PyMOL Python script that loads the backbone (N, CA, C, O; Angstrom):
from pymol import cmd

cmd.read_pdbstr("""\
ATOM      1  N   UNK A   1       0.869  -1.123   0.307  1.00  0.00           N
ATOM      2  CA  UNK A   1       0.049  -0.046  -0.141  1.00  0.00           C
ATOM      3  C   UNK A   1       1.088   1.074   0.067  1.00  0.00           C
ATOM      4  O   UNK A   1       0.878   1.965  -0.757  1.00  0.00           O
ATOM      5  N   UNK A   2       2.027   1.322   0.790  1.00  0.00           N
ATOM      6  CA  UNK A   2       2.968   2.464   0.643  1.00  0.00           C
ATOM      7  C   UNK A   2       3.545   2.652  -0.734  1.00  0.00           C
ATOM      8  O   UNK A   2       3.935   3.772  -1.064  1.00  0.00           O
ATOM      9  N   UNK A   3       3.605   1.901  -1.340  1.00  0.00           N
ATOM     10  CA  UNK A   3       4.479   1.870  -2.770  1.00  0.00           C
ATOM     11  C   UNK A   3       3.539   2.781  -3.678  1.00  0.00           C
ATOM     12  O   UNK A   3       3.942   3.775  -4.283  1.00  0.00           O
ATOM     13  N   UNK A   4       2.353   2.350  -3.688  1.00  0.00           N
ATOM     14  CA  UNK A   4       1.459   2.946  -4.281  1.00  0.00           C
ATOM     15  C   UNK A   4       1.175   4.383  -4.059  1.00  0.00           C
ATOM     16  O   UNK A   4       0.869   5.018  -5.068  1.00  0.00           O
ATOM     17  N   UNK A   5       1.213   4.946  -3.057  1.00  0.00           N
ATOM     18  CA  UNK A   5       1.137   6.253  -2.713  1.00  0.00           C
ATOM     19  C   UNK A   5       2.807   7.003  -2.853  1.00  0.00           C
ATOM     20  O   UNK A   5       3.000   8.206  -3.025  1.00  0.00           O
ATOM     21  N   UNK A   6       3.652   6.173  -2.757  1.00  0.00           N
ATOM     22  CA  UNK A   6       4.951   6.889  -3.040  1.00  0.00           C
ATOM     23  C   UNK A   6       5.116   6.816  -4.484  1.00  0.00           C
ATOM     24  O   UNK A   6       5.894   7.638  -4.968  1.00  0.00           O
ATOM     25  N   UNK A   7       4.463   5.885  -5.376  1.00  0.00           N
ATOM     26  CA  UNK A   7       4.480   6.250  -6.911  1.00  0.00           C
ATOM     27  C   UNK A   7       3.765   7.572  -7.332  1.00  0.00           C
ATOM     28  O   UNK A   7       4.033   8.238  -8.332  1.00  0.00           O
ATOM     29  N   UNK A   8       2.793   7.842  -6.379  1.00  0.00           N
ATOM     30  CA  UNK A   8       1.564   9.021  -6.602  1.00  0.00           C
ATOM     31  C   UNK A   8       2.634  10.014  -6.419  1.00  0.00           C
ATOM     32  O   UNK A   8       2.890  10.851  -7.285  1.00  0.00           O
ATOM     33  N   UNK A   9       3.204   9.937  -5.403  1.00  0.00           N
ATOM     34  CA  UNK A   9       3.932  10.852  -4.922  1.00  0.00           C
ATOM     35  C   UNK A   9       5.228  11.438  -6.084  1.00  0.00           C
ATOM     36  O   UNK A   9       5.448  12.629  -6.303  1.00  0.00           O
ATOM     37  N   UNK A  10       5.837  10.487  -6.605  1.00  0.00           N
ATOM     38  CA  UNK A  10       6.369  10.533  -7.698  1.00  0.00           C
ATOM     39  C   UNK A  10       5.998  11.253  -8.908  1.00  0.00           C
ATOM     40  O   UNK A  10       6.683  12.159  -9.384  1.00  0.00           O
ATOM     41  N   UNK A  11       4.662  10.741  -9.502  1.00  0.00           N
ATOM     42  CA  UNK A  11       3.943  11.123 -10.531  1.00  0.00           C
ATOM     43  C   UNK A  11       3.719  12.568 -10.031  1.00  0.00           C
ATOM     44  O   UNK A  11       4.021  13.453 -10.832  1.00  0.00           O
ATOM     45  N   UNK A  12       3.227  12.945  -8.810  1.00  0.00           N
ATOM     46  CA  UNK A  12       3.046  14.266  -8.655  1.00  0.00           C
ATOM     47  C   UNK A  12       4.004  15.098  -8.893  1.00  0.00           C
ATOM     48  O   UNK A  12       3.851  15.985  -9.732  1.00  0.00           O
ATOM     49  N   UNK A  13       5.080  14.962  -8.238  1.00  0.00           N
ATOM     50  CA  UNK A  13       6.173  15.838  -8.736  1.00  0.00           C
ATOM     51  C   UNK A  13       6.884  15.897  -9.863  1.00  0.00           C
ATOM     52  O   UNK A  13       7.653  16.813 -10.156  1.00  0.00           O
ATOM     53  N   UNK A  14       6.626  14.839 -10.581  1.00  0.00           N
ATOM     54  CA  UNK A  14       7.152  14.922 -11.984  1.00  0.00           C
ATOM     55  C   UNK A  14       6.226  15.760 -12.893  1.00  0.00           C
ATOM     56  O   UNK A  14       6.722  16.388 -13.828  1.00  0.00           O
ATOM     57  N   UNK A  15       4.871  15.793 -12.648  1.00  0.00           N
ATOM     58  CA  UNK A  15       3.784  16.379 -13.451  1.00  0.00           C
ATOM     59  C   UNK A  15       3.889  17.812 -12.731  1.00  0.00           C
ATOM     60  O   UNK A  15       3.400  18.670 -13.466  1.00  0.00           O
ATOM     61  N   UNK A  16       4.287  18.244 -11.738  1.00  0.00           N
ATOM     62  CA  UNK A  16       4.376  19.546 -11.197  1.00  0.00           C
ATOM     63  C   UNK A  16       5.480  20.084 -11.706  1.00  0.00           C
ATOM     64  O   UNK A  16       5.444  21.282 -11.985  1.00  0.00           O
ATOM     65  N   UNK A  17       6.687  19.330 -11.937  1.00  0.00           N
ATOM     66  CA  UNK A  17       7.929  20.214 -12.492  1.00  0.00           C
ATOM     67  C   UNK A  17       7.802  20.296 -13.770  1.00  0.00           C
ATOM     68  O   UNK A  17       8.506  21.192 -14.235  1.00  0.00           O
ATOM     69  N   UNK A  18       6.913  19.469 -14.882  1.00  0.00           N
ATOM     70  CA  UNK A  18       6.468  19.672 -15.914  1.00  0.00           C
ATOM     71  C   UNK A  18       5.536  20.987 -16.468  1.00  0.00           C
ATOM     72  O   UNK A  18       5.662  21.624 -17.514  1.00  0.00           O
ATOM     73  N   UNK A  19       4.724  21.118 -15.555  1.00  0.00           N
ATOM     74  CA  UNK A  19       3.783  21.874 -15.371  1.00  0.00           C
ATOM     75  C   UNK A  19       4.523  23.443 -15.348  1.00  0.00           C
ATOM     76  O   UNK A  19       4.328  24.374 -16.129  1.00  0.00           O
ATOM     77  N   UNK A  20       5.335  23.382 -14.297  1.00  0.00           N
ATOM     78  CA  UNK A  20       6.125  24.824 -14.194  1.00  0.00           C
ATOM     79  C   UNK A  20       7.241  25.093 -15.335  1.00  0.00           C
ATOM     80  O   UNK A  20       7.477  26.240 -15.714  1.00  0.00           O
ATOM     81  N   UNK A  21       7.849  24.067 -15.810  1.00  0.00           N
ATOM     82  CA  UNK A  21       8.410  24.316 -16.992  1.00  0.00           C
ATOM     83  C   UNK A  21       7.774  24.815 -18.059  1.00  0.00           C
ATOM     84  O   UNK A  21       8.145  25.814 -18.675  1.00  0.00           O
ATOM     85  N   UNK A  22       6.828  24.162 -18.305  1.00  0.00           N
ATOM     86  CA  UNK A  22       6.074  24.490 -19.397  1.00  0.00           C
ATOM     87  C   UNK A  22       5.428  26.061 -19.052  1.00  0.00           C
ATOM     88  O   UNK A  22       5.421  26.895 -19.957  1.00  0.00           O
ATOM     89  N   UNK A  23       5.051  26.301 -18.099  1.00  0.00           N
ATOM     90  CA  UNK A  23       4.545  27.882 -17.807  1.00  0.00           C
ATOM     91  C   UNK A  23       5.551  28.652 -17.798  1.00  0.00           C
ATOM     92  O   UNK A  23       5.283  29.818 -18.085  1.00  0.00           O
ATOM     93  N   UNK A  24       7.144  28.311 -17.459  1.00  0.00           N
ATOM     94  CA  UNK A  24       8.168  29.306 -17.490  1.00  0.00           C
ATOM     95  C   UNK A  24       8.239  29.645 -19.195  1.00  0.00           C
ATOM     96  O   UNK A  24       8.271  30.765 -19.706  1.00  0.00           O
ATOM     97  N   UNK A  25       8.252  28.341 -19.882  1.00  0.00           N
ATOM     98  CA  UNK A  25       8.598  28.643 -21.111  1.00  0.00           C
ATOM     99  C   UNK A  25       7.445  29.477 -22.021  1.00  0.00           C
ATOM    100  O   UNK A  25       7.764  30.293 -22.886  1.00  0.00           O
ATOM    101  N   UNK A  26       6.225  29.177 -21.722  1.00  0.00           N
ATOM    102  CA  UNK A  26       5.279  30.207 -22.337  1.00  0.00           C
ATOM    103  C   UNK A  26       5.528  31.603 -21.703  1.00  0.00           C
ATOM    104  O   UNK A  26       5.285  32.550 -22.452  1.00  0.00           O
ATOM    105  N   UNK A  27       5.864  31.826 -20.756  1.00  0.00           N
ATOM    106  CA  UNK A  27       5.884  33.293 -20.074  1.00  0.00           C
ATOM    107  C   UNK A  27       7.296  33.801 -20.960  1.00  0.00           C
ATOM    108  O   UNK A  27       7.316  34.910 -21.494  1.00  0.00           O
ATOM    109  N   UNK A  28       8.247  33.025 -21.027  1.00  0.00           N
ATOM    110  CA  UNK A  28       9.500  33.504 -21.613  1.00  0.00           C
ATOM    111  C   UNK A  28       9.174  34.125 -23.131  1.00  0.00           C
ATOM    112  O   UNK A  28       9.440  35.234 -23.594  1.00  0.00           O
ATOM    113  N   UNK A  29       8.620  33.188 -23.612  1.00  0.00           N
ATOM    114  CA  UNK A  29       8.371  32.981 -25.286  1.00  0.00           C
ATOM    115  C   UNK A  29       7.466  34.528 -25.570  1.00  0.00           C
ATOM    116  O   UNK A  29       7.696  35.367 -26.441  1.00  0.00           O
ATOM    117  N   UNK A  30       6.342  34.538 -24.463  1.00  0.00           N
ATOM    118  CA  UNK A  30       5.558  36.137 -24.763  1.00  0.00           C
ATOM    119  C   UNK A  30       6.495  36.905 -24.292  1.00  0.00           C
ATOM    120  O   UNK A  30       6.540  37.893 -25.026  1.00  0.00           O
ATOM    121  N   UNK A  31       7.127  36.969 -23.612  1.00  0.00           N
ATOM    122  CA  UNK A  31       8.563  38.112 -23.035  1.00  0.00           C
ATOM    123  C   UNK A  31       9.238  38.664 -24.228  1.00  0.00           C
ATOM    124  O   UNK A  31       9.337  39.824 -24.628  1.00  0.00           O
ATOM    125  N   UNK A  32       9.772  37.299 -24.798  1.00  0.00           N
ATOM    126  CA  UNK A  32      10.639  37.448 -26.010  1.00  0.00           C
ATOM    127  C   UNK A  32       9.767  38.283 -27.233  1.00  0.00           C
ATOM    128  O   UNK A  32      10.217  39.273 -27.811  1.00  0.00           O
ATOM    129  N   UNK A  33       8.568  37.736 -27.470  1.00  0.00           N
ATOM    130  CA  UNK A  33       8.046  38.208 -28.639  1.00  0.00           C
ATOM    131  C   UNK A  33       7.852  39.980 -28.130  1.00  0.00           C
ATOM    132  O   UNK A  33       8.315  40.770 -28.953  1.00  0.00           O
ATOM    133  N   UNK A  34       7.321  40.503 -27.076  1.00  0.00           N
ATOM    134  CA  UNK A  34       6.879  41.569 -26.670  1.00  0.00           C
ATOM    135  C   UNK A  34       8.159  42.563 -26.641  1.00  0.00           C
ATOM    136  O   UNK A  34       8.130  43.769 -26.886  1.00  0.00           O
ATOM    137  N   UNK A  35       9.109  41.909 -26.343  1.00  0.00           N
ATOM    138  CA  UNK A  35      10.457  42.845 -26.109  1.00  0.00           C
ATOM    139  C   UNK A  35      11.465  42.469 -26.902  1.00  0.00           C
ATOM    140  O   UNK A  35      12.537  42.452 -26.296  1.00  0.00           O
ATOM    141  N   UNK A  36      11.537  42.130 -28.139  1.00  0.00           N
ATOM    142  CA  UNK A  36      12.525  41.639 -28.987  1.00  0.00           C
ATOM    143  C   UNK A  36      13.205  42.512 -29.595  1.00  0.00           C
ATOM    144  O   UNK A  36      14.149  42.192 -30.317  1.00  0.00           O
ATOM    145  N   UNK A  37      12.826  43.788 -29.395  1.00  0.00           N
ATOM    146  CA  UNK A  37      13.994  45.048 -30.112  1.00  0.00           C
ATOM    147  C   UNK A  37      14.871  45.424 -28.739  1.00  0.00           C
ATOM    148  O   UNK A  37      15.916  46.039 -28.953  1.00  0.00           O
ATOM    149  N   UNK A  38      14.589  45.155 -27.541  1.00  0.00           N
ATOM    150  CA  UNK A  38      15.395  45.337 -26.404  1.00  0.00           C
ATOM    151  C   UNK A  38      16.376  44.721 -26.421  1.00  0.00           C
ATOM    152  O   UNK A  38      16.163  43.846 -25.581  1.00  0.00           O
ATOM    153  N   UNK A  39      17.702  44.511 -26.962  1.00  0.00           N
ATOM    154  CA  UNK A  39      18.799  43.171 -27.137  1.00  0.00           C
ATOM    155  C   UNK A  39      19.247  42.896 -25.877  1.00  0.00           C
ATOM    156  O   UNK A  39      19.200  41.746 -25.440  1.00  0.00           O
ATOM    157  N   UNK A  40      19.730  43.925 -25.159  1.00  0.00           N
ATOM    158  CA  UNK A  40      20.293  43.833 -23.696  1.00  0.00           C
ATOM    159  C   UNK A  40      19.533  42.600 -22.944  1.00  0.00           C
ATOM    160  O   UNK A  40      19.817  41.440 -22.645  1.00  0.00           O
ATOM    161  N   UNK A  41      18.256  43.596 -22.779  1.00  0.00           N
ATOM    162  CA  UNK A  41      17.406  42.786 -21.923  1.00  0.00           C
ATOM    163  C   UNK A  41      16.950  41.520 -22.496  1.00  0.00           C
ATOM    164  O   UNK A  41      16.645  40.625 -21.709  1.00  0.00           O
ATOM    165  N   UNK A  42      16.846  41.285 -23.957  1.00  0.00           N
ATOM    166  CA  UNK A  42      16.558  39.898 -24.088  1.00  0.00           C
ATOM    167  C   UNK A  42      17.368  39.023 -23.878  1.00  0.00           C
ATOM    168  O   UNK A  42      17.023  37.893 -23.534  1.00  0.00           O
ATOM    169  N   UNK A  43      18.771  39.430 -24.067  1.00  0.00           N
ATOM    170  CA  UNK A  43      19.924  38.693 -23.591  1.00  0.00           C
ATOM    171  C   UNK A  43      19.636  37.947 -22.237  1.00  0.00           C
ATOM    172  O   UNK A  43      19.448  36.740 -22.085  1.00  0.00           O
ATOM    173  N   UNK A  44      19.644  38.967 -21.266  1.00  0.00           N
ATOM    174  CA  UNK A  44      19.427  38.569 -19.805  1.00  0.00           C
ATOM    175  C   UNK A  44      18.479  37.881 -19.557  1.00  0.00           C
ATOM    176  O   UNK A  44      18.525  37.078 -18.625  1.00  0.00           O
ATOM    177  N   UNK A  45      17.348  38.034 -20.361  1.00  0.00           N
ATOM    178  CA  UNK A  45      16.015  37.385 -19.783  1.00  0.00           C
ATOM    179  C   UNK A  45      16.153  35.980 -20.521  1.00  0.00           C
ATOM    180  O   UNK A  45      15.416  35.087 -20.103  1.00  0.00           O
ATOM    181  N   UNK A  46      16.968  35.703 -21.516  1.00  0.00           N
ATOM    182  CA  UNK A  46      17.086  34.321 -21.941  1.00  0.00           C
ATOM    183  C   UNK A  46      18.435  33.382 -20.945  1.00  0.00           C
ATOM    184  O   UNK A  46      18.417  32.191 -20.635  1.00  0.00           O
ATOM    185  N   UNK A  47      19.423  34.342 -20.658  1.00  0.00           N
ATOM    186  CA  UNK A  47      19.805  33.627 -19.547  1.00  0.00           C
ATOM    187  C   UNK A  47      19.456  33.158 -18.460  1.00  0.00           C
ATOM    188  O   UNK A  47      19.804  32.038 -18.087  1.00  0.00           O
ATOM    189  N   UNK A  48      18.636  34.028 -17.713  1.00  0.00           N
ATOM    190  CA  UNK A  48      17.850  34.001 -16.612  1.00  0.00           C
ATOM    191  C   UNK A  48      16.692  32.859 -16.823  1.00  0.00           C
ATOM    192  O   UNK A  48      16.369  32.017 -15.985  1.00  0.00           O
ATOM    193  N   UNK A  49      16.276  32.983 -17.815  1.00  0.00           N
ATOM    194  CA  UNK A  49      15.200  31.697 -18.365  1.00  0.00           C
ATOM    195  C   UNK A  49      16.122  30.503 -18.317  1.00  0.00           C
ATOM    196  O   UNK A  49      15.695  29.658 -17.531  1.00  0.00           O
ATOM    197  N   UNK A  50      16.874  30.280 -18.712  1.00  0.00           N
ATOM    198  CA  UNK A  50      17.644  29.057 -18.881  1.00  0.00           C
ATOM    199  C   UNK A  50      18.106  28.631 -17.523  1.00  0.00           C
ATOM    200  O   UNK A  50      18.089  27.421 -17.301  1.00  0.00           O
ATOM    201  N   UNK A  51      18.535  29.480 -16.534  1.00  0.00           N
ATOM    202  CA  UNK A  51      18.947  29.085 -15.335  1.00  0.00           C
ATOM    203  C   UNK A  51      17.774  28.911 -14.531  1.00  0.00           C
ATOM    204  O   UNK A  51      17.938  28.138 -13.587  1.00  0.00           O
ATOM    205  N   UNK A  52      16.672  29.401 -14.643  1.00  0.00           N
ATOM    206  CA  UNK A  52      15.222  29.077 -13.816  1.00  0.00           C
ATOM    207  C   UNK A  52      14.825  27.503 -14.248  1.00  0.00           C
ATOM    208  O   UNK A  52      14.511  26.697 -13.373  1.00  0.00           O
ATOM    209  N   UNK A  53      14.861  27.161 -15.547  1.00  0.00           N
ATOM    210  CA  UNK A  53      14.271  26.104 -16.119  1.00  0.00           C
ATOM    211  C   UNK A  53      15.512  24.861 -15.664  1.00  0.00           C
ATOM    212  O   UNK A  53      15.028  23.796 -15.280  1.00  0.00           O
ATOM    213  N   UNK A  54      16.731  24.935 -15.687  1.00  0.00           N
ATOM    214  CA  UNK A  54      17.747  24.188 -15.275  1.00  0.00           C
ATOM    215  C   UNK A  54      17.265  24.019 -13.648  1.00  0.00           C
ATOM    216  O   UNK A  54      17.056  22.923 -13.127  1.00  0.00           O
ATOM    217  N   UNK A  55      17.154  25.099 -13.076  1.00  0.00           N
ATOM    218  CA  UNK A  55      16.786  24.869 -11.538  1.00  0.00           C
ATOM    219  C   UNK A  55      15.499  24.114 -11.288  1.00  0.00           C
ATOM    220  O   UNK A  55      15.477  23.325 -10.344  1.00  0.00           O
ATOM    221  N   UNK A  56      14.410  24.281 -12.051  1.00  0.00           N
ATOM    222  CA  UNK A  56      13.617  23.673 -11.872  1.00  0.00           C
ATOM    223  C   UNK A  56      13.357  21.684 -12.179  1.00  0.00           C
ATOM    224  O   UNK A  56      12.636  20.818 -11.685  1.00  0.00           O
ATOM    225  N   UNK A  57      14.320  21.732 -13.157  1.00  0.00           N
ATOM    226  CA  UNK A  57      14.533  20.249 -13.478  1.00  0.00           C
ATOM    227  C   UNK A  57      15.283  19.588 -12.265  1.00  0.00           C
ATOM    228  O   UNK A  57      14.952  18.588 -11.628  1.00  0.00           O
ATOM    229  N   UNK A  58      16.531  20.514 -12.087  1.00  0.00           N
ATOM    230  CA  UNK A  58      17.157  19.824 -11.007  1.00  0.00           C
ATOM    231  C   UNK A  58      16.616  19.425  -9.719  1.00  0.00           C
ATOM    232  O   UNK A  58      16.953  18.402  -9.122  1.00  0.00           O
ATOM    233  N   UNK A  59      15.535  20.502  -9.209  1.00  0.00           N
ATOM    234  CA  UNK A  59      14.980  20.335  -8.137  1.00  0.00           C
ATOM    235  C   UNK A  59      13.799  19.267  -8.217  1.00  0.00           C
ATOM    236  O   UNK A  59      13.576  18.595  -7.210  1.00  0.00           O
ATOM    237  N   UNK A  60      13.140  19.103  -9.203  1.00  0.00           N
ATOM    238  CA  UNK A  60      12.192  17.995  -9.660  1.00  0.00           C
ATOM    239  C   UNK A  60      13.020  16.490  -9.458  1.00  0.00           C
ATOM    240  O   UNK A  60      12.641  15.582  -8.719  1.00  0.00           O
ATOM    241  N   UNK A  61      14.293  16.483 -10.348  1.00  0.00           N
ATOM    242  CA  UNK A  61      15.007  15.225 -10.309  1.00  0.00           C
ATOM    243  C   UNK A  61      15.321  14.915  -8.455  1.00  0.00           C
ATOM    244  O   UNK A  61      15.035  13.866  -7.878  1.00  0.00           O
ATOM    245  N   UNK A  62      15.817  15.858  -7.961  1.00  0.00           N
ATOM    246  CA  UNK A  62      16.182  15.593  -6.620  1.00  0.00           C
ATOM    247  C   UNK A  62      14.888  15.046  -5.783  1.00  0.00           C
ATOM    248  O   UNK A  62      14.958  14.040  -5.077  1.00  0.00           O
ATOM    249  N   UNK A  63      13.748  15.790  -5.936  1.00  0.00           N
ATOM    250  CA  UNK A  63      12.722  15.083  -5.072  1.00  0.00           C
ATOM    251  C   UNK A  63      12.199  13.863  -5.496  1.00  0.00           C
ATOM    252  O   UNK A  63      11.621  13.167  -4.661  1.00  0.00           O
ATOM    253  N   UNK A  64      12.337  13.349  -7.058  1.00  0.00           N
ATOM    254  CA  UNK A  64      11.980  12.118  -6.990  1.00  0.00           C
ATOM    255  C   UNK A  64      13.085  11.416  -6.643  1.00  0.00           C
ATOM    256  O   UNK A  64      12.737  10.328  -6.186  1.00  0.00           O
ATOM    257  N   UNK A  65      14.322  11.559  -6.655  1.00  0.00           N
ATOM    258  CA  UNK A  65      15.714  10.888  -6.099  1.00  0.00           C
ATOM    259  C   UNK A  65      15.145  10.607  -4.696  1.00  0.00           C
ATOM    260  O   UNK A  65      15.084   9.427  -4.348  1.00  0.00           O
ATOM    261  N   UNK A  66      14.744  11.514  -3.900  1.00  0.00           N
ATOM    262  CA  UNK A  66      14.617  11.221  -2.172  1.00  0.00           C
ATOM    263  C   UNK A  66      13.475  10.620  -2.129  1.00  0.00           C
ATOM    264  O   UNK A  66      13.409   9.807  -1.207  1.00  0.00           O
ATOM    265  N   UNK A  67      12.566  10.704  -2.760  1.00  0.00           N
ATOM    266  CA  UNK A  67      11.217   9.723  -2.669  1.00  0.00           C
ATOM    267  C   UNK A  67      11.695   8.412  -2.916  1.00  0.00           C
ATOM    268  O   UNK A  67      11.357   7.570  -2.083  1.00  0.00           O
ATOM    269  N   UNK A  68      12.354   8.064  -3.800  1.00  0.00           N
ATOM    270  CA  UNK A  68      13.019   6.733  -4.197  1.00  0.00           C
ATOM    271  C   UNK A  68      13.809   6.217  -3.240  1.00  0.00           C
ATOM    272  O   UNK A  68      13.790   5.032  -2.907  1.00  0.00           O
ATOM    273  N   UNK A  69      14.643   7.215  -2.689  1.00  0.00           N
ATOM    274  CA  UNK A  69      15.763   6.750  -1.507  1.00  0.00           C
ATOM    275  C   UNK A  69      14.763   6.434  -0.212  1.00  0.00           C
ATOM    276  O   UNK A  69      14.933   5.441   0.496  1.00  0.00           O
ATOM    277  N   UNK A  70      13.902   7.218  -0.034  1.00  0.00           N
ATOM    278  CA  UNK A  70      13.337   6.978   1.299  1.00  0.00           C
ATOM    279  C   UNK A  70      12.342   5.448   1.000  1.00  0.00           C
ATOM    280  O   UNK A  70      12.038   4.838   2.025  1.00  0.00           O
ATOM    281  N   UNK A  71      11.895   4.902  -0.239  1.00  0.00           N
ATOM    282  CA  UNK A  71      11.201   3.762  -0.646  1.00  0.00           C
ATOM    283  C   UNK A  71      12.342   3.005  -0.159  1.00  0.00           C
ATOM    284  O   UNK A  71      12.255   2.342   0.874  1.00  0.00           O
ATOM    285  N   UNK A  72      13.319   3.062  -0.791  1.00  0.00           N
ATOM    286  CA  UNK A  72      14.345   1.968  -0.708  1.00  0.00           C
ATOM    287  C   UNK A  72      14.601   1.857   0.976  1.00  0.00           C
ATOM    288  O   UNK A  72      14.452   0.804   1.595  1.00  0.00           O
ATOM    289  N   UNK A  73      14.945   2.931   1.491  1.00  0.00           N
ATOM    290  CA  UNK A  73      15.225   2.674   3.147  1.00  0.00           C
ATOM    291  C   UNK A  73      13.973   2.033   3.753  1.00  0.00           C
ATOM    292  O   UNK A  73      14.079   1.155   4.609  1.00  0.00           O
ATOM    293  N   UNK A  74      12.973   2.400   3.382  1.00  0.00           N
ATOM    294  CA  UNK A  74      11.727   1.812   4.173  1.00  0.00           C
ATOM    295  C   UNK A  74      11.531   0.165   3.857  1.00  0.00           C
ATOM    296  O   UNK A  74      11.171  -0.710   4.644  1.00  0.00           O
ATOM    297  N   UNK A  75      11.868   0.054   2.534  1.00  0.00           N
ATOM    298  CA  UNK A  75      11.573  -1.364   2.494  1.00  0.00           C
ATOM    299  C   UNK A  75      12.927  -2.505   3.089  1.00  0.00           C
ATOM    300  O   UNK A  75      12.785  -3.683   3.417  1.00  0.00           O
ATOM    301  N   UNK A  76      13.956  -1.850   3.083  1.00  0.00           N
ATOM    302  CA  UNK A  76      15.201  -2.405   3.829  1.00  0.00           C
ATOM    303  C   UNK A  76      14.674  -2.784   5.122  1.00  0.00           C
ATOM    304  O   UNK A  76      14.644  -3.978   5.420  1.00  0.00           O
ATOM    305  N   UNK A  77      14.250  -1.890   5.930  1.00  0.00           N
ATOM    306  CA  UNK A  77      13.973  -1.491   7.317  1.00  0.00           C
ATOM    307  C   UNK A  77      12.955  -2.656   7.437  1.00  0.00           C
ATOM    308  O   UNK A  77      13.064  -3.479   8.346  1.00  0.00           O
ATOM    309  N   UNK A  78      11.913  -2.721   6.464  1.00  0.00           N
ATOM    310  CA  UNK A  78      11.009  -3.706   6.543  1.00  0.00           C
ATOM    311  C   UNK A  78      11.560  -5.124   6.480  1.00  0.00           C
ATOM    312  O   UNK A  78      11.131  -6.049   7.169  1.00  0.00           O
ATOM    313  N   UNK A  79      12.458  -5.207   5.675  1.00  0.00           N
ATOM    314  CA  UNK A  79      13.026  -6.786   5.595  1.00  0.00           C
ATOM    315  C   UNK A  79      13.603  -7.128   6.881  1.00  0.00           C
ATOM    316  O   UNK A  79      13.236  -8.141   7.476  1.00  0.00           O
ATOM    317  N   UNK A  80      14.439  -6.385   7.321  1.00  0.00           N
ATOM    318  CA  UNK A  80      15.056  -6.313   8.732  1.00  0.00           C
ATOM    319  C   UNK A  80      14.200  -6.644   9.869  1.00  0.00           C
ATOM    320  O   UNK A  80      14.576  -7.322  10.825  1.00  0.00           O
ATOM    321  N   UNK A  81      12.957  -6.105   9.721  1.00  0.00           N
ATOM    322  CA  UNK A  81      11.952  -6.182  11.122  1.00  0.00           C
ATOM    323  C   UNK A  81      11.358  -7.504  10.793  1.00  0.00           C
ATOM    324  O   UNK A  81      11.190  -8.143  11.832  1.00  0.00           O
ATOM    325  N   UNK A  82      10.985  -8.138   9.752  1.00  0.00           N
ATOM    326  CA  UNK A  82      10.631  -9.481   9.479  1.00  0.00           C
ATOM    327  C   UNK A  82      11.540 -10.528   9.903  1.00  0.00           C
ATOM    328  O   UNK A  82      11.168 -11.558  10.465  1.00  0.00           O
ATOM    329  N   UNK A  83      12.868 -10.210   9.591  1.00  0.00           N
ATOM    330  CA  UNK A  83      13.944 -11.666  10.168  1.00  0.00           C
ATOM    331  C   UNK A  83      13.997 -11.644  11.326  1.00  0.00           C
ATOM    332  O   UNK A  83      14.645 -12.498  11.931  1.00  0.00           O
TER     333      UNK A  83
END
""", "prot")
cmd.dss("prot")
cmd.show_as("cartoon", "prot")
cmd.util.cbc("prot")
cmd.orient("prot")
């Protein structure tokens, strides 16, 4: 039963990360279209956008990794209790 809830937690965080990345892409594309004439702002906007996207992807992968690590730790401790 616990494994099902953990797989749901993994799915939730992966979907949340994907939605946040999609939202950031949509906002960035709109910003670029509106401000394409201002080159310096466009340059810094693209750099910051790439940093934000990279941060969200790394954060999502760490969350999924932690959930899987906790799942493995719980499963191994359950095996020790039964023996």
